[in-house]
Backbone bond lengths (Angstrom), bond angles and torsions (degrees), N, CA, C in turn:
res aa  C-N    CA-C-N  psi(-1)  N-CA   C-N-CA  omega(-1)  CA-C   N-CA-C  phi
1 M - - - 1.452 - - 1.517 109.48 -
2 S 1.279 119.52 119.31 1.442 121.52 -170.81 1.500 114.92 -100.14
3 V 1.327 114.11 164.54 1.466 122.61 172.57 1.507 110.57 -117.61
4 L 1.317 116.24 127.01 1.466 121.52 179.78 1.513 109.47 -109.95
5 C 1.322 115.59 119.81 1.440 122.35 177.40 1.515 111.57 -102.91
6 S 1.299 119.81 126.80 1.448 125.60 179.20 1.495 113.91 -121.19
7 G 1.301 121.79 143.03 1.449 125.59 177.25 1.420 113.31 158.22
8 S 1.312 119.46 -126.63 1.480 121.05 -175.10 1.496 112.10 -110.03
9 F 1.371 113.53 147.32 1.454 121.33 171.94 1.586 103.20 -113.03
10 V 1.384 114.30 125.22 1.490 120.52 178.27 1.440 108.68 -137.75
11 A 1.383 118.19 145.30 1.460 122.59 169.28 1.482 108.51 -88.83
12 D 1.344 115.04 114.09 1.484 120.37 179.02 1.511 111.67 -86.67
13 I 1.325 116.28 127.29 1.465 123.21 174.08 1.539 106.16 -108.91
14 L 1.291 118.11 108.51 1.404 123.10 -173.54 1.511 112.41 -104.86
15 V 1.353 117.68 128.84 1.429 119.10 176.52 1.534 106.99 -120.08
16 P 1.322 117.95 100.28 1.447 119.07 -174.43 1.533 113.42 -94.96
17 D 1.376 110.35 162.02 1.526 118.44 172.67 1.508 117.46 56.19
18 L 1.364 114.19 32.62 1.510 117.88 177.88 1.541 108.17 -66.59
19 P 1.321 118.99 141.30 1.430 121.52 177.42 1.572 111.39 -73.71
20 H 1.366 115.88 -30.81 1.414 121.86 -177.23 1.520 104.77 -170.75
21 I 1.406 113.64 169.19 1.452 119.17 167.72 1.558 106.48 -100.35
22 G 1.322 115.69 123.78 1.436 119.84 -172.49 1.499 111.30 -71.07
23 S 1.336 113.33 160.69 1.473 122.15 178.24 1.585 107.95 -74.28
24 P 1.326 115.85 162.76 1.530 119.08 179.27 1.528 110.86 -48.81
25 G 1.301 114.96 132.80 1.451 122.26 178.03 1.497 115.64 83.47
26 S 1.304 118.15 0.64 1.474 120.81 -178.64 1.514 111.23 -89.58
27 L 1.325 115.55 167.35 1.487 121.73 176.13 1.534 106.33 -124.16
28 T 1.346 114.58 127.17 1.521 122.42 177.68 1.518 106.07 -120.96
29 Y 1.323 114.98 125.19 1.448 118.80 173.39 1.426 112.01 -86.22
30 A 1.351 119.90 140.49 1.468 125.88 178.02 1.458 106.94 -76.26
31 P 1.368 121.87 114.36 1.455 122.79 -173.94 1.554 114.15 -68.14
32 N 1.335 115.05 -25.83 1.515 120.58 177.13 1.484 111.99 -121.37
33 G 1.324 117.40 32.23 1.430 121.70 174.69 1.481 118.26 74.05
34 I 1.324 116.36 173.05 1.456 123.75 178.90 1.537 108.13 -111.17
35 R 1.306 118.86 127.59 1.440 123.43 -174.40 1.519 113.33 -108.61
36 L 1.309 116.66 139.76 1.453 120.95 175.87 1.547 109.83 -117.37
37 S 1.251 120.77 125.06 1.444 124.21 179.66 1.501 113.61 -149.37
38 P 1.331 118.17 158.94 1.426 121.05 175.13 1.492 111.08 -64.75
39 G 1.387 116.17 143.51 1.431 121.17 -179.63 1.451 112.21 -148.88
40 G 1.309 119.68 -170.32 1.446 126.07 -175.36 1.554 108.00 97.08
41 H 1.292 116.55 156.53 1.511 120.56 -174.38 1.493 110.48 -58.41
42 S 1.274 120.78 -50.45 1.442 120.87 -179.61 1.445 114.93 -58.86
43 A 1.328 118.53 -50.44 1.463 122.80 179.00 1.543 112.77 -62.84
44 N 1.349 117.19 -43.92 1.386 118.75 -178.35 1.499 113.24 -63.17
45 V 1.300 116.61 -46.35 1.463 121.64 -178.05 1.560 110.25 -63.87
46 A 1.349 112.99 -43.97 1.463 115.93 -178.46 1.555 110.26 -64.80
47 I 1.302 119.73 -42.51 1.462 122.21 -177.13 1.576 106.44 -66.07
48 N 1.315 118.42 -42.96 1.424 122.19 178.20 1.541 113.75 -57.84
49 L 1.354 111.84 -42.67 1.498 114.71 177.40 1.457 114.62 -63.41
50 V 1.354 117.51 -36.74 1.460 116.88 175.68 1.483 114.32 -68.35
51 Q 1.334 116.65 -36.23 1.455 121.58 176.21 1.463 111.38 -69.60
52 L 1.399 118.58 -22.52 1.429 118.13 172.80 1.543 112.84 -91.92
53 E 1.301 116.03 17.10 1.471 124.64 167.09 1.539 108.72 76.20
54 V 1.322 118.09 36.74 1.444 121.65 174.93 1.537 107.62 -98.24
55 D 1.352 117.73 132.70 1.418 123.00 -178.34 1.567 110.93 -89.89
56 D 1.337 117.40 161.17 1.433 125.69 170.53 1.581 109.20 57.99
57 V 1.285 118.11 59.05 1.400 120.91 178.40 1.564 108.50 -107.00
58 F 1.329 112.76 129.82 1.527 122.40 -178.64 1.523 107.04 -118.43
59 A 1.324 114.79 150.76 1.481 122.52 -177.11 1.567 108.44 -135.93
60 V 1.378 113.83 127.28 1.484 120.18 175.44 1.454 110.06 -111.38
61 G 1.297 118.98 135.90 1.434 124.50 177.27 1.538 109.73 -165.87
62 S 1.319 116.00 173.42 1.396 120.66 -176.53 1.554 112.20 -116.71
63 I 1.349 115.98 130.12 1.477 121.24 -178.01 1.495 109.85 -128.44
64 G 1.344 116.32 169.04 1.430 122.52 174.51 1.597 111.18 -90.67
65 K 1.261 117.67 163.59 1.445 119.37 177.05 1.512 107.18 -87.35
66 D 1.358 114.74 75.80 1.453 121.61 -179.59 1.526 113.12 -149.27
67 E 1.274 113.62 -178.45 1.474 118.86 -174.27 1.541 113.08 -66.13
68 M 1.353 115.44 -33.32 1.460 121.08 177.24 1.516 111.26 -68.72
69 G 1.254 119.81 -38.73 1.415 125.90 176.55 1.573 110.98 -60.59
70 R 1.379 112.25 -47.35 1.440 117.31 177.08 1.513 111.72 -64.03
71 F 1.341 117.17 -35.74 1.482 119.48 173.77 1.468 113.40 -58.82
72 L 1.360 118.27 -44.91 1.441 121.84 -179.30 1.533 109.96 -62.16
73 V 1.304 116.33 -46.41 1.486 118.70 -177.31 1.535 111.39 -60.91
74 E 1.328 115.10 -46.94 1.448 119.91 178.58 1.529 116.43 -60.19
75 Q 1.349 112.52 -40.01 1.431 120.46 175.83 1.499 113.98 -63.89
76 L 1.298 115.50 -40.71 1.511 118.89 177.57 1.506 108.46 -64.23
77 K 1.345 119.59 -45.91 1.430 123.59 179.71 1.565 110.83 -60.11
78 T 1.321 114.41 -43.03 1.415 117.26 -177.53 1.570 114.37 -65.73
79 R 1.348 111.99 -26.75 1.475 119.45 -177.46 1.571 110.87 -92.99
80 G 1.363 115.43 4.08 1.451 118.92 171.50 1.523 114.52 95.96
81 V 1.359 118.98 9.49 1.425 122.77 -179.86 1.538 108.22 -96.90
82 N 1.327 119.70 146.02 1.403 125.10 173.00 1.563 110.79 -93.46
83 P 1.369 114.42 99.27 1.536 116.22 -173.12 1.526 107.24 -80.47
84 L 1.370 112.61 143.77 1.487 122.26 173.78 1.477 107.38 -126.88
85 P 1.394 119.27 71.65 1.455 120.44 -174.79 1.534 114.27 -78.46
86 E 1.301 115.07 147.42 1.468 119.47 168.54 1.491 105.60 -102.74
87 V 1.298 120.68 124.35 1.499 124.85 -176.05 1.487 111.87 -97.24
88 Q 1.352 115.69 124.25 1.468 122.31 179.77 1.463 109.22 -97.85
89 V 1.289 118.35 110.93 1.485 122.30 -179.47 1.511 112.68 -66.77
90 S 1.307 118.87 -30.62 1.464 122.29 -174.09 1.500 111.43 -100.01
91 S 1.342 119.64 13.00 1.486 121.03 178.06 1.576 110.28 -137.86
92 T 1.300 117.01 172.07 1.402 120.40 -179.14 1.639 108.98 -113.90
93 T 1.210 114.85 161.77 1.485 121.57 -176.78 1.588 105.17 -72.99
94 A 1.357 113.47 134.08 1.463 120.15 -175.82 1.533 109.86 -69.50
95 K 1.348 115.19 146.35 1.456 122.19 177.34 1.527 108.32 -129.43
96 N 1.305 119.26 151.30 1.374 126.87 -178.91 1.578 109.40 -140.53
97 V 1.293 110.75 123.37 1.532 118.91 -179.23 1.503 106.33 -100.90
98 A 1.411 116.32 122.81 1.450 120.33 179.02 1.581 105.24 -112.03
99 L 1.308 117.31 116.22 1.406 123.14 177.71 1.594 109.59 -99.90
100 L 1.303 116.48 120.59 1.412 120.07 -175.98 1.524 110.94 -116.42
101 V 1.336 116.78 103.26 1.459 121.60 -177.30 1.559 107.53 -98.22
102 K 1.312 117.15 131.57 1.401 120.85 -177.51 1.520 111.79 -53.86
103 G 1.332 115.16 130.14 1.492 122.40 176.33 1.508 114.36 79.79
104 E 1.411 118.20 2.43 1.392 121.14 -178.17 1.608 109.27 -124.06
105 D 1.322 117.20 158.31 1.430 120.58 177.04 1.555 108.15 -66.65
106 R 1.303 116.42 158.03 1.463 123.26 -179.02 1.522 110.92 -65.02
107 R 1.292 115.45 153.38 1.534 121.29 175.38 1.490 106.48 -123.39
108 Y 1.353 119.26 129.33 1.400 124.05 178.00 1.536 111.39 -109.06
109 I 1.309 118.16 141.91 1.413 124.72 168.11 1.545 107.43 -124.47
110 S 1.271 119.79 107.53 1.491 123.49 -171.91 1.525 110.62 -121.70
111 E 1.331 112.98 162.02 1.438 117.71 171.14 1.509 111.83 -128.88
112 L 1.321 117.45 153.09 1.450 122.92 174.15 1.507 109.06 -104.13
113 T 1.343 116.67 107.10 1.460 121.00 -179.99 1.540 105.12 -132.45
114 A 1.339 114.60 -121.48 1.495 119.07 -175.46 1.508 114.28 -63.76
115 N 1.417 116.58 -21.50 1.462 120.24 -177.02 1.496 112.41 -63.83
116 S 1.352 119.84 -24.09 1.397 119.38 -175.39 1.567 111.23 -101.24
117 L 1.325 118.83 10.75 1.495 123.89 -172.50 1.503 110.86 -108.16
118 L 1.283 121.58 10.28 1.491 124.00 177.02 1.562 111.79 -54.92
119 S 1.353 112.52 122.92 1.477 114.34 -174.70 1.520 113.93 -95.18
120 I 1.310 116.29 154.96 1.456 120.45 -177.17 1.526 109.01 -67.72
121 E 1.324 118.35 -29.49 1.470 123.15 179.11 1.515 109.47 -62.54
122 H 1.331 116.28 -49.42 1.436 121.37 -178.52 1.553 112.06 -63.59
123 L 1.284 113.47 -41.90 1.522 117.70 -178.04 1.563 109.08 -68.95
124 R 1.349 116.87 -44.41 1.462 119.40 176.88 1.583 112.61 -58.51
125 A 1.311 115.92 -42.05 1.450 117.12 -179.92 1.540 110.23 -70.48
126 S 1.327 116.03 -32.45 1.487 116.93 174.24 1.508 112.74 -64.16
127 I 1.349 115.40 -41.70 1.481 119.32 179.04 1.527 111.89 -64.61
128 D 1.354 114.34 -42.64 1.477 120.89 177.83 1.556 110.78 -62.59
129 N 1.300 117.66 -34.43 1.438 121.85 -177.09 1.545 112.23 -76.79
130 V 1.332 115.82 -43.81 1.492 122.18 -177.76 1.452 114.52 -80.46
131 Q 1.389 114.64 -37.60 1.495 118.85 -172.00 1.485 114.10 50.08
132 P 1.362 114.05 62.36 1.496 119.29 -170.99 1.586 113.11 -70.80
133 R 1.294 112.82 150.18 1.460 119.58 172.12 1.514 110.00 -80.66
134 V 1.373 117.11 -31.02 1.428 123.60 178.41 1.561 108.89 -132.94
135 F 1.352 115.51 133.05 1.448 117.61 -176.89 1.511 106.61 -124.40
136 Y 1.345 116.32 127.78 1.461 127.48 -179.77 1.498 110.41 -110.67
137 Q 1.306 120.65 120.15 1.427 121.76 175.91 1.505 110.02 -120.19
138 G 1.334 118.89 112.64 1.431 127.58 -179.75 1.480 111.92 -109.44
139 T 1.295 115.70 179.11 1.445 127.45 -178.95 1.536 115.13 56.86
140 L 1.299 115.83 18.97 1.513 117.00 173.02 1.515 110.64 -64.08
141 G 1.303 114.91 128.36 1.467 124.64 -168.89 1.477 107.31 116.12
142 G 1.335 119.44 -9.76 1.436 123.74 178.65 1.471 114.13 -136.57
143 L 1.356 118.48 13.93 1.460 123.51 177.57 1.475 109.19 -131.35
144 P 1.346 115.67 86.56 1.479 122.38 -173.09 1.452 117.33 -51.30
145 E 1.399 114.78 -45.61 1.448 115.90 -175.88 1.513 114.95 -76.61
146 I 1.313 115.19 -29.25 1.524 119.06 175.37 1.473 107.47 -70.05
147 E 1.327 118.92 -44.28 1.521 121.81 -179.54 1.498 111.07 -58.80
148 K 1.321 118.81 -41.04 1.458 124.72 -176.36 1.518 111.23 -63.27
149 N 1.319 114.05 -29.02 1.468 118.40 -175.97 1.589 115.51 -116.80
150 L 1.367 113.00 14.95 1.452 118.38 -172.82 1.528 114.76 -58.37
151 S 1.355 115.45 -43.87 1.393 119.57 -177.01 1.580 112.87 -58.27
152 G 1.328 113.16 -50.79 1.464 119.03 175.62 1.534 115.34 -60.75
153 L 1.353 113.96 -37.87 1.429 121.21 -179.20 1.560 108.22 -62.17
154 L 1.283 118.15 -47.24 1.455 121.81 -176.99 1.526 109.62 -73.28
155 E 1.268 118.67 -35.23 1.481 120.05 178.89 1.494 110.36 -63.94
156 N 1.371 117.55 -34.91 1.462 122.27 -176.66 1.585 109.44 -89.45
157 C 1.280 118.89 4.76 1.443 126.54 -176.10 1.576 111.63 -115.90
158 K 1.311 112.11 32.67 1.519 118.20 -169.39 1.558 111.10 -68.51
159 G 1.299 117.91 -21.56 1.454 116.82 -179.01 1.490 112.25 -73.86
160 A 1.289 122.66 -9.13 1.430 126.23 -175.67 1.517 110.54 -115.39
161 L 1.310 117.95 139.86 1.408 122.85 167.71 1.551 108.77 -70.16
162 N 1.342 120.03 129.26 1.429 119.72 -175.29 1.513 113.01 -112.62
163 F 1.329 114.70 148.31 1.465 123.96 -177.86 1.622 103.01 -130.06
164 I 1.359 115.26 120.01 1.467 122.58 179.22 1.542 109.30 -110.88
165 D 1.320 112.14 129.52 1.516 121.57 -177.49 1.502 106.96 -127.50
166 V 1.331 116.65 130.01 1.457 121.27 -170.90 1.545 110.87 -117.26
167 I 1.323 113.38 162.01 1.449 122.84 169.16 1.539 104.68 -124.25
168 M 1.361 116.28 168.23 1.461 120.05 174.95 1.562 107.36 -60.86
169 P 1.339 116.06 125.23 1.474 119.64 -172.55 1.475 114.61 -80.57
170 S 1.300 118.12 148.55 1.467 122.45 177.88 1.566 108.85 -84.57
171 N 1.264 117.64 -20.99 1.495 120.43 -177.39 1.485 115.70 -127.09
172 G 1.289 115.60 31.44 1.485 121.20 176.09 1.512 114.04 83.90
173 W 1.290 115.10 173.22 1.509 123.43 -173.46 1.551 111.20 -96.76
174 G 1.319 119.13 3.25 1.426 120.52 -175.97 1.541 116.03 -51.57
175 Y 1.340 116.74 -34.23 1.453 122.64 -178.19 1.493 112.40 -63.21
176 L 1.330 117.43 -22.92 1.482 118.83 -175.66 1.469 112.12 -81.83
177 E 1.331 117.63 -28.61 1.482 118.79 -171.95 1.519 114.27 -53.85
178 S 1.368 116.48 -51.33 1.401 119.19 -177.45 1.523 114.79 -71.68
179 A 1.315 114.73 -19.43 1.447 120.97 -173.65 1.574 110.13 -87.02
180 C 1.311 117.07 -23.46 1.432 122.20 -171.49 1.543 113.34 -50.38
181 P 1.337 120.00 -44.34 1.446 120.37 -179.21 1.537 115.84 -58.10
182 H 1.349 116.31 -18.72 1.423 127.03 -176.80 1.512 116.09 -102.18
183 I 1.340 114.03 2.05 1.447 117.92 -176.97 1.480 110.53 -96.58
184 D 1.412 115.45 125.80 1.458 118.31 176.50 1.549 112.95 -83.02
185 I 1.310 118.86 -51.76 1.419 122.32 -178.61 1.591 107.34 -126.48
186 F 1.304 115.13 131.45 1.463 120.46 -178.56 1.534 106.06 -123.82
187 H 1.389 115.74 128.47 1.450 120.69 173.73 1.514 112.53 -118.49
188 A 1.288 116.76 135.38 1.510 123.49 174.55 1.491 106.34 -150.94
189 N 1.370 114.30 160.62 1.438 119.26 170.18 1.520 108.73 -86.44
190 T 1.365 117.01 177.13 1.383 120.18 -172.20 1.622 113.37 -64.04
191 L 1.382 112.67 -35.81 1.402 116.52 -177.85 1.580 111.90 -72.32
192 E 1.372 113.38 -38.50 1.462 117.48 175.44 1.519 112.74 -63.60
193 A 1.329 118.46 -43.11 1.421 125.69 179.95 1.513 108.31 -61.47
194 Y 1.257 119.10 -46.41 1.462 122.44 179.17 1.562 110.53 -65.16
195 N 1.271 117.40 -44.22 1.441 120.58 -178.01 1.543 111.88 -62.75
196 F 1.228 117.46 -35.48 1.469 126.48 -178.45 1.528 107.73 -75.25
197 T 1.299 119.74 -51.12 1.485 121.31 -170.86 1.517 113.92 -96.32
198 G 1.328 116.79 -22.76 1.448 119.95 -174.53 1.564 111.54 82.11
199 K 1.303 117.19 8.16 1.501 120.36 -175.88 1.554 109.76 -107.08
200 N 1.318 114.85 120.53 1.517 119.21 179.28 1.489 112.01 -72.51
201 D 1.359 118.29 -37.86 1.462 120.83 179.64 1.526 108.84 -77.65
202 P 1.356 115.68 125.21 1.455 116.85 -178.88 1.533 116.64 -57.82
203 H 1.312 115.18 -31.29 1.504 119.99 177.30 1.452 109.41 -67.09
204 E 1.334 121.75 -36.26 1.430 122.56 179.35 1.542 109.24 -74.77
205 A 1.317 117.71 -32.92 1.438 120.96 175.65 1.540 111.21 -65.30
206 I 1.382 116.56 -42.25 1.433 117.51 176.40 1.516 114.64 -64.18
207 R 1.361 116.74 -40.44 1.443 118.47 176.98 1.530 111.39 -59.28
208 S 1.396 114.93 -42.63 1.430 118.72 -178.23 1.521 109.90 -62.76
209 L 1.396 118.12 -40.53 1.415 118.58 -179.76 1.520 112.15 -72.49
210 N 1.303 119.22 -41.56 1.474 120.79 171.46 1.516 112.63 -53.41
211 T 1.316 117.76 -43.38 1.458 121.56 178.87 1.547 111.96 -59.94
212 R 1.334 114.31 -33.13 1.479 117.87 178.87 1.534 111.70 -77.84
213 G 1.334 116.51 -6.35 1.488 118.64 175.10 1.453 116.51 115.51
214 I 1.363 120.83 -5.69 1.511 123.12 -178.13 1.570 104.39 -76.01
215 K 1.361 112.37 138.95 1.439 120.08 -172.92 1.470 113.90 -79.00
216 L 1.357 114.36 -54.90 1.505 120.63 179.44 1.557 108.03 -127.47
217 V 1.326 114.98 125.85 1.432 121.24 175.90 1.513 112.53 -109.37
218 I 1.345 117.98 131.23 1.420 121.98 175.42 1.551 108.04 -120.04
219 I 1.306 116.06 120.45 1.460 124.31 179.57 1.539 106.80 -111.43
220 S 1.281 116.46 113.44 1.495 118.69 -179.11 1.510 110.62 -99.52
221 D 1.355 116.22 151.24 1.465 121.77 -175.22 1.524 110.05 -140.84
222 A 1.339 114.85 49.73 1.515 124.67 175.38 1.545 108.81 48.66
223 Q 1.287 118.30 -123.50 1.479 123.36 -172.51 1.577 112.66 -73.57
224 N 1.366 115.10 -5.28 1.427 117.81 177.07 1.576 115.26 -92.42
225 G 1.319 114.11 -4.01 1.413 117.49 172.89 1.557 110.12 100.96
226 V 1.419 115.10 -152.89 1.393 120.87 -176.00 1.559 108.67 -136.56
227 V 1.289 111.85 153.71 1.507 123.97 166.99 1.451 106.43 -121.13
228 A 1.345 115.89 127.25 1.546 119.78 -179.55 1.495 107.24 -137.72
229 G 1.329 111.68 155.15 1.458 115.12 179.53 1.510 117.02 -170.11
230 T 1.303 112.94 156.52 1.476 123.56 172.56 1.578 107.03 -114.11
231 K 1.319 115.13 -179.81 1.478 116.27 176.53 1.504 114.76 -62.89
232 D 1.305 116.80 -15.46 1.492 122.03 -174.47 1.557 111.89 -104.28
233 C 1.347 120.07 -27.48 1.410 118.81 -171.31 1.561 111.36 -156.23
234 H 1.366 116.04 138.80 1.429 123.89 175.33 1.476 111.21 -110.34
235 I 1.334 119.42 143.18 1.479 124.05 -179.16 1.493 106.96 -128.58
236 E 1.431 117.71 129.03 1.428 122.90 171.66 1.570 106.26 -110.89
237 M 1.330 114.40 123.25 1.471 119.27 -176.30 1.567 109.31 -128.80
238 P 1.330 116.10 125.05 1.471 118.14 178.60 1.526 109.27 -69.50
239 A 1.280 115.24 168.49 1.522 120.65 179.00 1.473 110.36 -84.92
240 F 1.329 117.25 156.04 1.467 122.30 171.55 1.616 105.32 -73.31
241 Q 1.359 114.33 144.99 1.420 118.02 -176.83 1.561 109.35 -97.46
242 V 1.340 116.21 116.31 1.450 122.29 178.36 1.493 109.29 -138.18
243 E 1.326 113.43 163.53 1.551 119.53 178.02 1.529 104.98 -79.68
244 Q 1.270 116.25 119.65 1.461 121.40 -174.38 1.583 108.81 -92.27
245 K 1.324 113.63 128.78 1.519 122.37 176.42 1.485 108.77 -102.40
246 D 1.332 117.03 -44.37 1.473 122.92 -173.11 1.525 109.92 -154.84
247 P 1.317 116.59 119.05 1.541 117.60 -176.58 1.492 110.21 -82.55
248 T 1.333 123.26 -1.98 1.415 125.09 -179.72 1.574 110.16 -55.00
249 G 1.326 112.80 124.58 1.532 118.75 172.62 1.455 115.10 83.59
250 A 1.293 121.01 8.08 1.454 122.44 -179.01 1.543 112.73 -63.39
251 G 1.297 118.52 -35.90 1.439 120.20 176.09 1.508 113.55 -68.51
252 D 1.355 113.97 -36.54 1.491 118.00 177.18 1.554 110.11 -69.36
253 A 1.320 118.10 -34.25 1.424 119.35 179.81 1.537 109.15 -69.01
254 L 1.336 117.56 -42.32 1.444 118.98 178.12 1.546 109.41 -58.44
255 S 1.306 117.32 -46.22 1.454 120.46 175.90 1.470 112.71 -54.63
256 A 1.387 116.62 -47.21 1.429 120.09 -179.69 1.534 110.98 -62.22
257 G 1.308 116.71 -37.89 1.445 121.75 178.43 1.497 111.75 -60.42
258 V 1.360 117.07 -46.66 1.455 120.46 176.43 1.492 111.67 -62.81
259 L 1.283 120.44 -47.11 1.418 123.70 177.69 1.572 112.43 -58.99
260 C 1.299 116.25 -43.21 1.412 119.55 178.50 1.569 113.44 -61.40
261 F 1.286 115.80 -43.14 1.475 123.48 175.45 1.483 110.77 -56.66
262 I 1.320 113.46 -48.87 1.572 116.53 179.65 1.559 109.44 -64.18
263 K 1.305 118.16 -43.67 1.460 120.25 -172.24 1.501 109.26 -69.98
264 K 1.307 120.86 -46.75 1.445 122.49 -179.48 1.536 117.13 -62.25
265 N 1.381 111.55 -32.19 1.483 115.84 179.79 1.515 112.24 -96.10
266 N 1.381 113.54 0.95 1.485 118.30 178.59 1.511 112.81 55.73
267 F 1.343 117.42 39.80 1.436 125.80 -176.20 1.513 112.64 -74.98
268 S 1.283 118.65 140.69 1.435 124.93 171.33 1.552 111.17 -89.02
269 L 1.323 117.96 171.62 1.470 117.39 173.25 1.487 112.71 -58.69
270 M 1.315 117.69 -43.58 1.494 118.27 178.60 1.449 114.10 -61.85
271 D 1.412 118.20 -29.55 1.453 117.19 178.09 1.511 110.78 -68.79
272 I 1.308 118.86 -43.75 1.484 119.13 -170.75 1.531 110.28 -79.82
273 L 1.328 120.90 -5.15 1.453 123.37 171.23 1.496 111.18 -83.40
274 E 1.330 119.57 -8.79 1.492 123.05 174.90 1.484 109.30 -74.63
275 T 1.351 118.86 134.83 1.418 121.92 -172.59 1.471 115.65 -56.32
276 E 1.358 116.34 -44.09 1.459 122.92 179.57 1.556 112.11 -59.17
277 V 1.259 114.34 -42.60 1.479 122.79 -179.61 1.542 110.44 -67.90
278 M 1.323 112.79 -42.31 1.429 120.23 -179.89 1.525 111.89 -61.38
279 I 1.336 118.12 -38.98 1.507 122.16 177.26 1.492 108.22 -65.10
280 E 1.350 120.02 -45.15 1.405 122.41 -178.23 1.551 110.63 -67.78
281 L 1.229 118.35 -34.82 1.470 123.26 175.74 1.552 111.21 -60.74
282 L 1.362 112.40 -47.06 1.487 120.05 -176.20 1.526 108.18 -68.46
283 L 1.289 118.35 -38.95 1.480 120.61 -179.11 1.517 110.52 -63.50
284 F 1.371 118.04 -39.88 1.428 121.46 -179.18 1.525 109.58 -70.84
285 G 1.351 114.25 -44.99 1.484 120.19 -178.80 1.554 111.59 -60.82
286 Q 1.323 113.03 -42.62 1.534 115.95 179.21 1.513 112.30 -66.86
287 A 1.328 114.24 -37.56 1.469 118.81 -177.21 1.600 106.54 -64.31
288 A 1.306 115.66 -40.18 1.490 119.70 177.99 1.540 109.66 -62.29
289 G 1.297 115.70 -42.40 1.493 121.40 178.12 1.512 111.33 -59.69
290 A 1.372 113.65 -47.08 1.455 120.05 178.97 1.503 113.01 -62.75
291 A 1.368 116.36 -41.52 1.458 120.00 175.23 1.507 112.52 -57.28
292 C 1.298 116.08 -39.79 1.510 123.09 -178.04 1.581 109.74 -57.58
293 V 1.305 118.70 -47.49 1.457 120.75 -171.98 1.510 113.29 -74.13
294 T 1.306 119.60 -9.92 1.462 123.41 -178.56 1.545 110.60 -79.96
295 G 1.325 116.81 -15.04 1.451 121.22 -178.58 1.527 111.44 -119.61
296 L 1.384 115.73 172.59 1.425 117.86 179.36 1.546 108.82 -92.80
297 G 1.306 118.48 130.28 1.438 121.15 -179.81 1.454 110.30 100.66
298 A 1.337 115.86 164.68 1.487 123.78 -172.01 1.493 116.45 -74.12
299 T 1.346 116.16 -19.58 1.474 118.69 -172.81 1.508 115.78 -131.62
300 T 1.291 115.18 -8.69 1.558 124.00 -170.17 1.556 112.84 -50.48
301 D 1.303 117.11 -50.92 1.496 121.74 -171.59 1.577 111.12 -102.55
302 V 1.279 120.83 8.44 1.446 119.35 -179.84 1.506 108.45 -90.48
303 T 1.326 111.31 89.90 1.508 120.21 -177.37 1.548 104.76 -131.04
304 M 1.290 110.16 156.02 1.543 117.53 176.28 1.492 109.72 -58.55
305 K 1.360 116.62 -42.39 1.529 117.09 -177.56 1.466 110.29 -60.52
306 K 1.344 116.18 -45.10 1.525 118.07 -179.24 1.460 112.84 -67.10
307 V 1.311 118.51 -38.52 1.474 119.63 178.57 1.488 112.46 -64.26
308 K 1.295 114.83 -45.31 1.492 118.51 178.69 1.537 109.94 -62.66
309 S 1.315 116.92 -39.09 1.498 115.00 179.52 1.489 113.70 -63.96
310 I 1.362 116.15 -40.39 1.474 120.48 176.30 1.530 108.76 -60.39
311 L 1.305 120.28 -46.13 1.490 123.80 -178.89 1.458 111.42 -61.88
312 V 1.308 120.82 -42.90 1.431 126.22 178.67 1.496 107.92 -56.34
313 Q 1.314 114.63 -50.56 1.490 120.47 -170.89 1.569 112.35 -72.29
314 Q 1.325 117.15 -37.61 1.466 118.96 -165.51 1.542 112.73 -125.62
315 R 1.306 119.51 -7.40 1.461 119.50 -173.16 1.561 111.94 -54.40
316 D 1.307 118.73 -46.97 1.412 119.97 -173.58 1.525 110.52 -66.49
317 K 1.297 117.88 -37.94 1.463 119.01 178.80 1.538 110.78 -66.07
318 V 1.363 114.57 -49.99 1.480 114.89 -179.97 1.524 113.38 -60.85
319 Q 1.303 117.90 -37.84 1.441 121.93 -178.84 1.539 109.43 -66.30
320 S 1.348 116.35 -36.22 1.422 120.86 -178.97 1.496 112.98 -66.54
321 L 1.347 114.99 -27.72 1.512 122.69 -178.56 1.505 111.77 -93.78
322 T 1.382 114.68 -0.79 1.474 116.15 -179.21 1.528 111.22 -80.71
323 R 1.283 118.13 138.02 1.403 124.11 -177.86 1.546 111.58 -114.38
324 M 1.332 116.16 137.75 1.454 122.37 -176.79 1.532 107.46 -119.74
325 N 1.331 115.82 134.10 1.497 118.95 178.58 1.502 107.80 -129.43
326 R 1.352 118.60 115.15 1.427 122.35 171.47 1.503 111.49 -66.47
327 Q 1.343 116.10 144.46 1.412 120.83 -174.43 1.555 109.06 -104.37
């Protein structure tokens, strides 16, 4: 039973541990080198899943017909992912530069090229070919053609449990309204949830999204943890405490952790809506997110060994501080 990840393919250029950003005309040497790795929501989640010992992982994304696109495909294969790229002859593979200055928040310099051009035809053909048990769709808000057809796509993908992950949209949230009744799991950060629902309180945002038809809502708030809920129960869970080196990809790692927990336990939608299962799912997902930030890059430290270590050390404490509210 396979997992299909869909979203963006991006070449990440990571510059860690910079002492400062130089003034115009200056030269700054990267003390720990400059790293090139596959990135983007689809690639990150797929790589994380393989590192969490999930089998039969496929990844869909759009690349250019260039050297960087070939690099991404080969890297995915090397890491155990089955890539299903759509090649754009008239565009280039997207690149993202992440500048990490010590003591400061990360800086991104990104481009919109082939990564935003994924077509509904390619994605539908990939779904038909793979017939996934679990379907992850990320980068919504930056994939115009997928957003335009999201409702029908999910309606025709009823055999798979779906997980929808969003970014701040360039063309508004309208595409989500008609799709909400077909969404099983929805993940957003606090800003995205507020921007979509207009609700500052995460509990109010969850109620709003449940009313629209979404079954399970997960709202993440970085080092503050998560608030998640169904129409019957809300859960507040603090974050695991780890030494953070790089926050890049923490949300993707949380998503991968949730998907891994579902896949390994062969859970159905009805299973994960049970309160006890939801708590276990969030513990594993958050541990994966915590593992991510302990290393440099979006996928480096997201391994089953690291996640299990975090759970052994902190699970009881985090669970004791978790609050459950019946609705």
